[in-house]
N, CA, C and O of each residue as an XYZ file, in Angstrom:
540
protein
N     234.579    -40.911     49.775
C     235.691    -40.484     48.977
C     236.464    -39.424     49.736
O     235.866    -38.522     50.322
N     237.768    -39.517     49.734
C     238.610    -38.572     50.455
C     238.603    -37.225     49.751
O     238.570    -37.149     48.523
N     238.635    -36.186     50.535
C     238.651    -34.829     50.012
C     240.083    -34.417     49.737
O     240.974    -34.682     50.544
N     240.312    -33.771     48.604
C     241.633    -33.268     48.281
C     241.940    -32.073     49.161
O     241.031    -31.317     49.504
N     243.191    -31.883     49.536
C     243.534    -30.708     50.340
C     243.109    -29.435     49.614
O     243.334    -29.292     48.413
N     242.501    -28.526     50.344
C     242.101    -27.251     49.776
C     240.740    -27.249     49.110
O     240.296    -26.207     48.628
N     240.058    -28.400     49.069
C     238.733    -28.407     48.459
C     237.682    -28.106     49.507
O     237.898    -28.309     50.702
N     236.555    -27.626     49.050
C     235.478    -27.236     49.951
C     234.708    -28.459     50.419
O     234.673    -29.490     49.746
N     234.102    -28.324     51.569
C     233.221    -29.367     52.076
C     231.860    -29.194     51.419
O     231.580    -28.119     50.889
N     230.992    -30.224     51.433
C     229.660    -30.075     50.856
C     228.877    -28.914     51.473
O     228.095    -28.263     50.780
N     229.075    -28.649     52.751
C     228.361    -27.552     53.393
C     228.779    -26.215     52.803
O     227.958    -25.305     52.687
N     230.058    -26.085     52.425
C     230.513    -24.836     51.843
C     229.914    -24.620     50.465
O     229.779    -23.479     50.023
N     229.554    -25.693     49.783
C     229.026    -25.595     48.429
C     227.511    -25.675     48.367
O     226.939    -25.578     47.281
N     226.850    -25.848     49.496
C     225.387    -25.953     49.496
C     224.774    -24.640     49.033
O     225.258    -23.570     49.403
N     223.711    -24.703     48.224
C     223.044    -23.485     47.762
C     222.520    -22.679     48.935
O     222.241    -23.226     50.002
N     222.387    -21.372     48.731
C     221.862    -20.496     49.771
C     220.508    -20.982     50.250
O     219.661    -21.369     49.444
N     220.300    -20.964     51.557
C     219.001    -21.300     52.106
C     218.693    -22.778     52.169
O     217.568    -23.155     52.493
N     219.660    -23.623     51.869
C     219.420    -25.066     51.908
C     220.341    -25.689     52.942
O     221.554    -25.481     52.909
N     219.777    -26.437     53.838
C     220.582    -27.075     54.874
C     220.951    -28.501     54.503
O     221.792    -29.111     55.163
N     220.344    -29.035     53.470
C     220.603    -30.417     53.088
C     219.624    -31.380     53.745
O     219.589    -32.558     53.391
N     218.827    -30.894     54.699
C     217.854    -31.756     55.361
C     216.691    -32.031     54.416
O     216.282    -31.157     53.651
N     216.163    -33.248     54.475
C     215.030    -33.639     53.620
C     213.766    -32.947     54.114
O     213.462    -32.943     55.307
N     213.038    -32.364     53.168
C     211.758    -31.747     53.481
C     210.677    -32.480     52.708
O     210.936    -33.028     51.636
N     209.479    -32.492     53.243
C     208.357    -33.148     52.572
C     207.929    -32.299     51.378
O     207.746    -31.087     51.492
N     207.773    -32.962     50.226
C     207.387    -32.265     49.017
C     205.878    -32.233     48.869
O     205.196    -33.229     49.111
N     205.360    -31.072     48.467
C     203.941    -30.929     48.195
C     203.697    -30.912     46.698
O     204.638    -30.992     45.910
N     202.444    -30.810     46.308
C     202.068    -30.783     44.901
C     202.752    -29.624     44.174
O     203.202    -29.781     43.039
N     202.831    -28.469     44.824
C     203.488    -27.301     44.218
C     204.955    -27.612     43.917
O     205.466    -27.227     42.865
N     205.631    -28.305     44.832
C     207.036    -28.679     44.631
C     207.184    -29.639     43.455
O     208.099    -29.498     42.643
N     206.288    -30.609     43.367
C     206.353    -31.605     42.293
C     206.101    -30.942     40.939
O     206.821    -31.199     39.974
N     205.073    -30.084     40.872
C     204.789    -29.378     39.626
C     205.944    -28.448     39.248
O     206.285    -28.313     38.073
N     206.535    -27.815     40.252
C     207.707    -26.970     39.996
C     208.868    -27.784     39.464
O     209.588    -27.331     38.573
N     209.059    -28.981     39.998
C     210.126    -29.862     39.521
C     209.910    -30.275     38.077
O     210.856    -30.323     37.290
N     208.666    -30.574     37.728
C     208.343    -30.937     36.339
C     208.632    -29.756     35.415
O     209.191    -29.933     34.333
N     208.253    -28.557     35.840
C     208.523    -27.360     35.034
C     210.031    -27.172     34.877
O     210.504    -26.830     33.794
N     210.779    -27.392     35.944
C     212.230    -27.251     35.880
C     212.845    -28.218     34.873
O     213.721    -27.837     34.096
N     212.392    -29.456     34.889
C     212.904    -30.455     33.943
C     212.564    -30.031     32.515
O     213.414    -30.085     31.626
N     211.319    -29.610     32.302
C     210.895    -29.181     30.962
C     211.741    -28.008     30.471
O     212.188    -28.005     29.324
N     211.962    -27.018     31.327
C     212.750    -25.848     30.932
C     214.211    -26.225     30.698
O     214.839    -25.724     29.766
N     214.749    -27.098     31.535
C     216.129    -27.547     31.347
C     216.311    -28.303     30.045
O     217.308    -28.114     29.348
N     215.352    -29.160     29.714
C     215.418    -29.907     28.455
C     215.293    -28.969     27.260
O     215.955    -29.164     26.241
N     214.445    -27.957     27.384
C     214.300    -26.980     26.302
C     215.648    -26.308     26.018
O     216.060    -26.200     24.863
N     216.322    -25.866     27.062
C     217.607    -25.189     26.880
C     218.635    -26.117     26.256
O     219.374    -25.715     25.358
N     218.684    -27.356     26.726
C     219.711    -28.268     26.212
C     219.429    -28.686     24.770
O     220.368    -28.958     24.022
N     218.170    -28.743     24.365
C     217.837    -29.140     22.994
C     217.855    -27.978     22.012
O     218.321    -28.123     20.882
N     217.350    -26.826     22.440
C     217.157    -25.707     21.526
C     218.301    -24.701     21.521
O     218.705    -24.228     20.459
N     218.826    -24.371     22.695
C     219.799    -23.287     22.780
C     221.233    -23.808     22.746
O     222.085    -23.233     22.068
N     221.503    -24.878     23.463
C     222.863    -25.416     23.549
C     222.895    -26.900     23.191
O     223.290    -27.713     24.026
N     222.493    -27.277     21.980
C     222.381    -28.705     21.668
C     223.717    -29.459     21.641
O     223.729    -30.677     21.816
N     224.820    -28.778     21.430
C     226.105    -29.463     21.353
C     227.022    -29.108     22.520
O     228.225    -29.362     22.467
N     226.464    -28.534     23.549
C     227.269    -28.126     24.709
C     227.011    -29.044     25.887
O     225.908    -29.559     26.071
N     228.033    -29.233     26.664
C     227.929    -30.043     27.862
C     228.809    -29.414     28.928
O     230.022    -29.309     28.746
N     228.217    -29.000     30.029
C     228.990    -28.434     31.126
C     229.430    -29.558     32.051
O     228.597    -30.325     32.534
N     230.715    -29.662     32.298
C     231.183    -30.733     33.184
C     230.784    -30.462     34.632
O     230.619    -29.315     35.047
N     230.637    -31.537     35.380
C     230.362    -31.402     36.810
C     231.669    -31.148     37.545
O     232.756    -31.325     36.993
N     231.546    -30.736     38.780
C     232.726    -30.523     39.635
C     233.523    -31.817     39.740
O     234.752    -31.790     39.697
N     232.830    -32.961     39.878
C     233.520    -34.251     39.989
C     234.275    -34.590     38.705
O     235.381    -35.128     38.758
N     233.682    -34.277     37.555
C     234.359    -34.547     36.279
C     235.607    -33.682     36.122
O     236.632    -34.159     35.633
N     235.532    -32.422     36.530
C     236.712    -31.551     36.470
C     237.799    -32.043     37.414
O     238.982    -32.035     37.072
N     237.394    -32.467     38.590
C     238.352    -32.986     39.565
C     239.044    -34.228     39.017
O     240.265    -34.352     39.106
N     238.270    -35.143     38.453
C     238.829    -36.372     37.899
C     239.758    -36.082     36.721
O     240.826    -36.684     36.609
N     239.355    -35.166     35.849
C     240.170    -34.837     34.679
C     241.496    -34.189     35.080
O     242.491    -34.319     34.368
N     241.510    -33.504     36.198
C     242.734    -32.821     36.632
C     243.690    -33.738     37.401
O     244.860    -33.405     37.590
N     243.188    -34.886     37.838
C     243.975    -35.797     38.678
C     245.312    -36.147     38.010
O     245.352    -36.560     36.851
N     246.385    -35.975     38.753
C     247.727    -36.275     38.266
C     248.373    -35.122     37.514
O     249.586    -35.120     37.304
N     247.579    -34.147     37.110
C     248.111    -32.992     36.375
C     248.070    -31.718     37.213
O     248.997    -30.909     37.206
N     246.953    -31.571     37.940
C     246.759    -30.368     38.737
C     246.195    -30.738     40.102
O     245.448    -31.707     40.236
N     246.558    -29.963     41.101
C     245.945    -30.069     42.412
C     244.916    -28.960     42.541
O     245.064    -27.894     41.943
N     243.895    -29.207     43.304
C     242.858    -28.191     43.509
C     243.237    -27.365     44.721
O     243.337    -27.881     45.834
N     243.445    -26.087     44.497
C     243.850    -25.171     45.559
C     242.629    -24.650     46.306
O     242.642    -24.518     47.530
N     241.579    -24.357     45.553
C     240.383    -23.779     46.165
C     239.154    -24.139     45.339
O     239.222    -24.217     44.112
N     238.042    -24.355     46.014
C     236.750    -24.558     45.366
C     235.719    -23.782     46.170
O     235.649    -23.897     47.393
N     234.930    -22.999     45.472
C     233.873    -22.274     46.182
C     232.681    -22.063     45.262
O     232.800    -22.104     44.037
N     231.542    -21.840     45.876
C     230.299    -21.599     45.160
C     230.000    -20.100     45.184
O     230.051    -19.467     46.239
N     229.690    -19.540     44.016
C     229.378    -18.113     43.911
C     228.051    -17.900     43.170
O     228.047    -17.336     42.076
N     226.930    -18.342     43.746
C     225.657    -18.197     43.040
C     225.270    -16.746     42.780
O     224.611    -16.459     41.781
N     225.664    -15.827     43.654
C     225.310    -14.420     43.450
C     225.989    -13.857     42.197
O     225.399    -13.041     41.489
N     227.222    -14.284     41.921
C     227.901    -13.873     40.688
C     227.154    -14.412     39.477
O     227.023    -13.723     38.465
N     226.666    -15.639     39.580
C     225.892    -16.223     38.485
C     224.622    -15.440     38.230
O     224.262    -15.201     37.077
N     223.936    -15.036     39.292
C     222.707    -14.252     39.151
C     223.013    -12.937     38.441
O     222.298    -12.554     37.515
N     224.066    -12.245     38.864
C     224.408    -10.958     38.251
C     224.767    -11.123     36.776
O     224.358    -10.311     35.946
N     225.527    -12.166     36.445
C     225.937    -12.393     35.060
C     224.739    -12.714     34.177
O     224.570    -12.118     33.114
N     223.911    -13.651     34.615
C     222.760    -14.051     33.804
C     221.762    -12.906     33.686
O     221.185    -12.699     32.619
N     221.551    -12.163     34.764
C     220.633    -11.013     34.710
C     221.126    -10.002     33.658
O     220.331     -9.477     32.879
N     222.424     -9.739     33.642
C     222.992     -8.811     32.670
C     222.809     -9.315     31.234
O     222.452     -8.544     30.343
N     223.055    -10.609     31.015
C     222.870    -11.186     29.676
C     221.412    -11.113     29.238
O     221.118    -10.805     28.083
N     220.509    -11.395     30.159
C     219.082    -11.358     29.855
C     218.647     -9.937     29.493
O     217.920     -9.737     28.521
N     219.087     -8.963     30.266
C     218.735     -7.573     29.978
C     219.232     -7.158     28.599
O     218.519     -6.478     27.860
N     220.451     -7.562     28.248
C     221.009     -7.222     26.929
C     220.250     -7.932     25.813
O     219.989     -7.339     24.766
N     219.898     -9.186     26.027
C     219.144     -9.930     25.006
C     217.788     -9.285     24.763
O     217.347     -9.152     23.621
N     217.129     -8.885     25.850
C     215.817     -8.247     25.700
C     215.940     -6.868     25.054
O     215.101     -6.494     24.234
N     216.978     -6.109     25.413
C     217.163     -4.767     24.861
C     217.499     -4.800     23.369
O     217.181     -3.861     22.639
N     218.136     -5.871     22.921
C     218.570     -5.974     21.523
C     217.804     -7.062     20.763
O     218.304     -7.632     19.794
N     216.597     -7.331     21.219
C     215.793     -8.409     20.634
C     215.548     -8.220     19.135
O     215.656     -9.176     18.367
N     215.225     -7.012     18.719
C     214.917     -6.751     17.308
C     216.147     -7.028     16.443
O     216.045     -7.695     15.414
N     217.297     -6.522     16.854
C     218.519     -6.752     16.074
C     218.881     -8.234     16.087
O     219.311     -8.778     15.070
N     218.712     -8.875     17.215
C     218.982    -10.312     17.301
C     218.110    -11.102     16.350
O     218.574    -12.046     15.710
N     216.851    -10.719     16.257
C     215.925    -11.405     15.350
C     216.348    -11.227     13.898
O     216.203    -12.137     13.081
N     216.871    -10.047     13.586
C     217.368     -9.818     12.224
C     218.548    -10.746     11.907
O     218.688    -11.223     10.781
N     219.383    -10.991     12.906
C     220.591    -11.793     12.698
C     220.345    -13.298     12.746
O     220.867    -14.045     11.919
N     219.537    -13.747     13.732
C     219.398    -15.198     13.927
C     217.955    -15.694     13.902
O     217.711    -16.897     13.991
N     217.006    -14.782     13.784
C     215.600    -15.168     13.743
C     214.918    -15.007     15.092
O     215.537    -15.184     16.142
N     213.634    -14.668     15.049
C     212.869    -14.432     16.276
C     212.776    -15.688     17.143
O     212.841    -15.598     18.369
N     212.625    -16.852     16.520
C     212.528    -18.091     17.297
C     213.770    -18.349     18.127
O     213.676    -18.738     19.291
N     214.939    -18.133     17.528
C     216.199    -18.347     18.247
C     216.356    -17.343     19.388
O     216.822    -17.697     20.471
N     215.969    -16.100     19.146
C     216.052    -15.075     20.194
C     215.102    -15.437     21.335
O     215.467    -15.323     22.505
N     213.901    -15.868     21.003
C     212.936    -16.277     22.037
C     213.475    -17.443     22.865
O     213.320    -17.471     24.086
N     214.112    -18.406     22.188
C     214.697    -19.549     22.900
C     215.792    -19.097     23.860
O     215.868    -19.572     24.993
N     216.633    -18.185     23.407
C     217.735    -17.698     24.250
C     217.188    -16.952     25.460
O     217.650    -17.164     26.581
N     216.212    -16.085     25.242
C     215.635    -15.329     26.360
C     214.952    -16.281     27.342
O     215.084    -16.112     28.554
N     214.243    -17.255     26.848
C     213.601    -18.251     27.715
C     214.655    -18.999     28.540
O     214.469    -19.216     29.738
N     215.756    -19.391     27.900
C     216.829    -20.110     28.605
C     217.447    -19.231     29.683
O     217.718    -19.706     30.785
N     217.672    -17.958     29.381
C     218.278    -17.051     30.362
C     217.339    -16.838     31.558
O     217.795    -16.782     32.700
N     216.043    -16.721     31.300
C     215.080    -16.576     32.401
C     215.074    -17.822     33.280
O     214.993    -17.728     34.505
N     215.159    -18.983     32.648
C     215.194    -20.240     33.403
C     216.470    -20.335     34.225
O     216.425    -20.688     35.404
N     217.605    -20.024     33.615
C     218.875    -20.075     34.339
C     218.864    -19.118     35.517
O     219.347    -19.461     36.596
N     218.321    -17.931     35.328
C     218.241    -16.955     36.416
C     217.379    -17.487     37.557
O     217.742    -17.359     38.726
N     216.250    -18.076     37.218
C     215.373    -18.647     38.253
C     216.073    -19.798     38.984
O     216.005    -19.890     40.210
N     216.751    -20.684     38.223
C     217.452    -21.808     38.838
C     218.548    -21.326     39.779
O     218.738    -21.908     40.847
N     219.269    -20.278     39.406
C     220.310    -19.724     40.275
C     219.691    -19.139     41.540
O     220.180    -19.381     42.643
N     218.623    -18.375     41.382
C     217.969    -17.750     42.543
C     217.379    -18.787     43.498
O     217.379    -18.592     44.713
N     216.875    -19.893     42.940
C     216.263    -20.937     43.774
C     217.292    -21.923     44.326
O     216.941    -22.795     45.121
N     218.546    -21.799     43.918
C     219.580    -22.692     44.426
C     219.716    -24.007     43.677
O     220.404    -24.911     44.151
N     219.075    -24.136     42.512
C     219.212    -25.353     41.705
C     220.515    -25.340     40.927
O     221.084    -26.397     40.653
N     220.996    -24.152     40.565
C     222.266    -23.953     39.878
C     223.176    -23.155     40.785
O     222.718    -22.487     41.712
N     224.455    -23.228     40.515
C     225.414    -22.340     41.168
C     226.564    -22.111     40.201
O     226.649    -22.760     39.158
N     227.418    -21.219     40.541
C     228.668    -21.022     39.820
C     229.748    -21.569     40.732
O     229.915    -21.106     41.860
N     230.474    -22.548     40.244
C     231.554    -23.141     41.028
C     232.867    -22.592     40.508
O     233.166    -22.686     39.317
N     233.637    -22.025     41.397
C     234.956    -21.516     41.045
C     235.990    -22.494     41.583
O     235.986    -22.840     42.764
N     236.868    -22.929     40.702
C     237.913    -23.870     41.100
C     239.269    -23.283     40.699
O     239.449    -22.827     39.569
N     240.194    -23.300     41.614
C     241.550    -22.852     41.333
C     242.441    -24.084     41.324
O     242.497    -24.837     42.296
N     243.141    -24.275     40.197
C     244.019    -25.420     40.030
C     245.469    -24.971     40.080
O     245.794    -23.823     39.778
N     246.325    -25.892     40.464
C     247.764    -25.631     40.517
C     248.473    -26.845     39.919
O     248.173    -27.988     40.263
N     249.415    -26.578     39.021
C     250.153    -27.662     38.366
C     250.947    -28.445     39.426
O     251.612    -27.870     40.288
N     250.849    -29.782     39.325
C     251.591    -30.630     40.284
C     252.978    -30.918     39.785
O     253.743    -31.612     40.454
């Protein structure tokens, strides 16, 4: 697929510490992958059941004919800082949160934030910044 002018190459968007080369997976990697799937499913079912984050490709396709992409970049460090801040606030205000929405919901949110933070740090998630310009 042709790249739009001003869009990043896959290398520019690769997570920190990943070259894209295939590495042999061990038992620890497989078990970690299973845990990641379980935690991801928990967040999508319990915390954000009606939310869907579009992929970069879906945003690009939706903008076609309306907007051109001026810039695309990955900012995983910004994601780490944001999620860490949200997690700290959720933990600091856990009692009040439980009064408002229940302890189970607060526990689910904190669990989701811890998972998101780990995924960002491990390079499974990133924050993609896209700048669009009206055509």
